[in-house]
C-alpha positions, 0 to 999 in steps of 0.5 A: 701625806698627812697635812693636818690632824685635828682632835678635841680634848674635853672642853677645848674646841667644844664646851661639852658641859654647857651643851650638857646643861642645855640638853638637860634643861630641854629634855626636862622641859619636854617631859614636864610639858608631856606630864611629868609632875615635878618642878623643872629645877628639881628634875634638873638637879636630880639628873645632874647628880645622876650624871655626876655619880653615874658618869657623864656618858651614861646612857641609862641616866634618864631611865634612872631618874624616871624610875626614881621620880615615878617608880617606872620608865615612862616611855611617853616621858622619855620619848618627850625628852628625845623629841625635844632634844632633836628639835630645831630650837634645840639644835639651831637656837631658839629663834630657829624655824621648824623643819615643816616651815623650811621650804625646799629647795633651800639655797645650795642644798639637795632635795630631802630624801625619804628615810627608810 
């Protein structure tokens, strides 16, 4: 017997736009730190404009942005954006400890497994 069904309408349980803005800001910071020669605010505005015209779920936005900003998709900059998005501070907030600083075993957790 089904007792409950949980679903999320856009921006009902999770503030998608707030998360998108934070993610874009973090990605831009990572690319600038990796050598992208553009003001962070200008890059943010261009990426937001691309999302508004190309769709919020468009997976090619950062490629399109880099093509427009540098003339090509610079994979070093793209990787910097991706790595910034997967950082603990992006996932858990600015004051978070880095993964390398976490000691195993953590309370109530299993030991880390090797990923193949």
